[in-house]
C-alpha positions as a Markdown table, in Angstrom:
| # | Residue | x | y | z |
|---|---|---|---|---|
| 1 | Met | 90.1 | 133.1 | 80.1 |
| 2 | Ile | 90.7 | 135.4 | 77.1 |
| 3 | Gly | 92.1 | 133.4 | 74.2 |
| 4 | Asn | 91.4 | 130.1 | 75.8 |
| 5 | Lys | 89.5 | 128.1 | 73.2 |
| 6 | Gly | 87.5 | 124.9 | 74.0 |
| 7 | Ile | 87.6 | 121.7 | 72.1 |
| 8 | Ser | 85.5 | 121.7 | 69.0 |
| 9 | Ile | 82.4 | 119.4 | 68.9 |
| 10 | Trp | 83.6 | 118.2 | 65.5 |
| 11 | Phe | 86.6 | 116.7 | 67.1 |
| 12 | Phe | 84.3 | 114.5 | 69.3 |
| 13 | Ile | 82.1 | 113.7 | 66.3 |
| 14 | Gly | 85.2 | 112.6 | 64.4 |
| 15 | Ser | 86.3 | 110.5 | 67.3 |
| 16 | Leu | 82.9 | 108.8 | 67.5 |
| 17 | Leu | 82.8 | 108.1 | 63.8 |
| 18 | Leu | 86.3 | 106.7 | 64.0 |
| 19 | Ile | 85.4 | 104.4 | 66.8 |
| 20 | Tyr | 82.1 | 103.3 | 65.1 |
| 21 | Gly | 84.0 | 102.7 | 61.9 |
| 22 | Val | 86.5 | 100.4 | 63.6 |
| 23 | Ile | 83.8 | 98.5 | 65.3 |
| 24 | Ile | 81.6 | 98.1 | 62.2 |
| 25 | Thr | 84.6 | 97.2 | 59.9 |
| 26 | Ile | 85.9 | 94.6 | 62.3 |
| 27 | Ala | 82.5 | 93.0 | 62.9 |
| 28 | Asn | 81.8 | 92.8 | 59.2 |
| 29 | Val | 85.2 | 91.6 | 58.2 |
| 30 | Val | 84.7 | 88.7 | 60.7 |
| 31 | Asp | 81.4 | 88.0 | 59.0 |
| 32 | Val | 83.1 | 88.0 | 55.6 |
| 33 | Ile | 85.7 | 85.6 | 56.7 |
| 34 | Asn | 83.3 | 83.3 | 58.6 |
| 35 | Pro | 79.8 | 83.8 | 57.1 |
| 36 | Ser | 76.8 | 82.6 | 59.0 |
| 37 | Thr | 74.4 | 80.3 | 57.2 |
| 38 | Asp | 71.4 | 81.5 | 59.3 |
| 39 | Lys | 70.8 | 84.7 | 57.4 |
| 40 | Gln | 69.5 | 84.9 | 53.9 |
| 41 | Leu | 70.6 | 88.4 | 52.8 |
| 42 | Val | 70.1 | 89.8 | 49.4 |
| 43 | Leu | 73.3 | 91.1 | 47.8 |
| 44 | Arg | 75.4 | 89.6 | 50.6 |
| 45 | Glu | 78.4 | 89.4 | 48.2 |
| 46 | Leu | 78.7 | 93.2 | 48.1 |
| 47 | His | 79.6 | 93.4 | 51.8 |
| 48 | Phe | 77.9 | 96.7 | 52.5 |
| 49 | Gly | 78.9 | 96.6 | 56.2 |
| 50 | Val | 82.6 | 96.6 | 55.3 |
| 51 | Trp | 82.2 | 99.5 | 52.9 |
| 52 | Trp | 80.1 | 101.4 | 55.5 |
| 53 | Gly | 82.7 | 100.9 | 58.1 |
| 54 | Ile | 85.5 | 102.0 | 55.8 |
| 55 | Leu | 83.5 | 105.2 | 54.9 |
| 56 | Leu | 83.0 | 106.0 | 58.6 |
| 57 | Leu | 86.7 | 105.4 | 59.2 |
| 58 | Ile | 87.7 | 107.8 | 56.5 |
| 59 | Val | 85.2 | 110.6 | 57.5 |
| 60 | Gly | 86.0 | 110.2 | 61.1 |
| 61 | Leu | 89.8 | 110.4 | 60.4 |
| 62 | Ile | 89.3 | 113.6 | 58.4 |
| 63 | Tyr | 87.3 | 115.2 | 61.2 |
| 64 | Phe | 89.7 | 113.9 | 63.8 |
| 65 | Ile | 92.8 | 115.3 | 62.1 |
| 66 | His | 91.2 | 118.6 | 60.9 |
| 67 | Phe | 89.7 | 119.6 | 64.3 |
| 68 | Arg | 92.3 | 118.1 | 66.6 |
| 69 | Pro | 92.9 | 120.5 | 69.6 |
| 70 | Trp | 96.7 | 120.1 | 69.7 |
| 71 | Lys | 97.4 | 121.3 | 66.1 |
| 72 | Lys | 99.7 | 124.2 | 65.5 |
| 73 | Lys | 98.1 | 127.2 | 63.9 |
């Protein structure tokens, strides 16, 4: 077992952020395309959900690529 490294926890965190980013972005893009009239949200036109999803995608992708277990050293 000498020299056998495990998978970094940051790889899994990056994977989760990537998955959450995809889910949040898709859900909010659908809401931008077809807005519901039930909700009265202040500053709705800024689309915070889309920006938050994109931020999670970017951060998750950075962690996913940087800590991937199959990279060559």
